[in-house]
N, C-alpha and C positions, 0 to 999 in steps of 0.2 A: 592429620594432614588431609586436605581436600584434594583428592586425585581427580584425573580427567573424567573417569567413569561416574563418580559421584557428582561432579560438576554438571556433566551432561544430563544426568537423571534429574537434578534439581531444576535445570533450565526447562526440561520437558514438563516437569510438574507445574512450573510457572505458566507455560504456554497453554496447558490444559485448563487453566482458570479463565481463559479468554471467554467473555460473555457471548461472542459471536458463535461459539460452538455449542451453546446451551441447548439448541433444538436438534442437535444431531448432525450439524453441518461439519464439513472438514475443509481445511484450507488447501487449495491447489495452486495458489499464486499469491505472493505478497511482496510488493516492491514499491519503491518511490518512483514516480513517473512525472516528467515535466508536463504540467497542465497550464494552459492559458485560461485564466479565470475571468469571466465576463459577467456583468450584471445587466439584466434587461427588465425594466420596470413594467412593461406591458408586453403581452404575447406577440403583438404585431409591431411593437415600437422598436426604436433603435437600441443597439447594445452599446454599453459604455466601453471605453478602451480597456483592453485586458491587461492583466499582470501575470507574469510567468512565475509559477511556484511549484515546488516539489510536493506532490500529493501522494500519500500512501494508498495504494490500491490493493484490496484484498478480495480475491475471488474464492467463493465457497460453494461446495456442491452438497446436495442432499440426495443420498442414494448412490448407486454404483456409477463409475465414470462412463461405462458404455451405455447406460440408460438412466441418467439422472432424473430425479423427481422435480428438482428445482435448482436454479442457479441464482446465487446472490452475490452482488458486488458491493463492497463497502468502501467509502472514501473518507479518509481522515487526513489531518494536517498537523504537523508539529508547530507550525506558525500560529495556528488558531485551534486550541483544544476543543472548541465548541463547534468546529466544522465537522459535520458527520452526516453523510448522505448515503442512501442505499438504493440499489436497483435489484428487484426480484422478478424472476421470470420462470414460469413452468411451461410445459410443452404446449398447452392450449394457448397461453399468452404469446408464446413464440410464433405460433402459426399466423397470428395477426401481424406481428412484426415482420415475419418472413414475406407475407403478401404485400404489405405496405412498402417495404424497402427492397423487394425483389431479391431476397437472399437465396443463394444457391447451395446452402448447407442445411442439414437437419439439426434438430435440437441438441443431440448428443455432441455435435461438433461445435456448438456455440461457445462453450468455455475456451476451447483451443483457439477459436477465431479471436476472441477477446485478448487472449495471451499474446497472439501474434501481433495484433494491432498495437498493444501496449509496448511490446518489445521493440517494434519498429519505431515507435515514437521516442524511445530511449536511444536507439542506435542511430536513427536518421532524423534528428529533431528539425532540420531545415526543410525537409521535404514531407514529413509526416507529423501532423499536429493533433493534439488532444485538446479540444476546446470545450470547456465546461461553462455552460450558460445558466446562471441562477436567475430565477424569476420570482415573482411574488407568491405568497401562500406556500412557500417551501418547495415549490416545483423547480426542476432543473433538467437539463439534458446534456449528455456527453456526446460530442460529435467528433468522429475520427475523420480528418480531412487530409487529403494528399495535395501537395503543391505541384502542379504539372507545369510550372513556369508560365504558361500562358493562361491558366485558369486553376481555380481550386475545385476539387472534386470531393464530395462527401461520400465516404466509404460505408459508414455505419453510424447509427445514432441510437442512443439508449436513454430512456427516461429515468430520472432519479427523483427521490423525495427526501426532504430533510427529516432526520430522525427526531423522535419525541424526546422530551427532557429526561425521562427515565433512562432511555437507551444511551443518551449522551453521558449521563451521570455514571452509569455502569462502565462505559468505555473509558472515561477519564480515570475512574477509580482503578480499573485494571491496569491501565498504562502507567499510572503513578506507582502502584504496588509492584509492577513488573520491573520498572527501572530501579526502584529501591531494592528489590530482592537481588537483581543482577549485580548491583553495586556492592551489596554485602558479600555475595559469592566471590566477586573479583577481589575485594579487599582481603577476604580470607585466603584466597589463592596467592595473593601477593605476599601476605605474611608468611605463608609456607615457603615460598621461594626465597624470601629474605633469610629465613631460618636455615634453609639448606645451604645457601651461598655463604652465610656467616660461618658455618661449620667447615665447609670445603675451602673457602678462599675469603677470609675476612677483609683483606685489602681491596678485593674486587667490590665487595659490598659497599665499602666506604666511597669508592670511586662512583659507583652507581647512585648513591644517595646524594653526592655532591653535584653530579651532572644535572643540568636543567633538562626537563622533558622536551623532546623534539617531536614536532608534529609536521606532517607533510602539508605544504601550502599549495593551493590551486587558485588559478585566476577564475573568479566567478564560480558558478555552481557546476558540479560534476555529477553525472549520473552513470553508475556502473551497470553492467549487464545484469539481467534478472537471475535470481538463483534458480 
């Protein structure tokens, strides 16, 4: 029988295979966030009309939280498996961003600032926007914008680059194997539950097997609070 402790251990083992962790990084935030995706052909040219999509944002730290060596942000999408962008910043690079954008925080606070920005975009999507602008040559930038009703104010901007083919391949392979492994674990757990119910209450098992699966329905997309 697959008990909860074994199931939790197996899921942890799967997560440790994440290629994002290969250089010693650890995940401090992982959640889907509503992004407005835009395309800009030229750096100074107009931007095409954006589309709203759920983008998975993963924030990783290298080093201790109180004094990180580097911060990396990875963006992926379940709608497009080949969508993979990353943003990496160390303390030296942060000083340049800090000066350009007049940020009032130090490098150690940067990850928590990103988390607050992303969380606000989830909780208040009508007033706080995450706009991801993709340009040529694999360049992009993520702009956090607040709608002040009378004007839009840019709060923070981060530069991103499209990942190379090998990174994308490793990411897709991991995500495929992760889903496949989780499905196998859940099927084993379901078989254990069926066996237990069959012993304790056979008639209940028959009712469960005859009943069609019921899923909650939502109007449009829904985005829950971050874990």
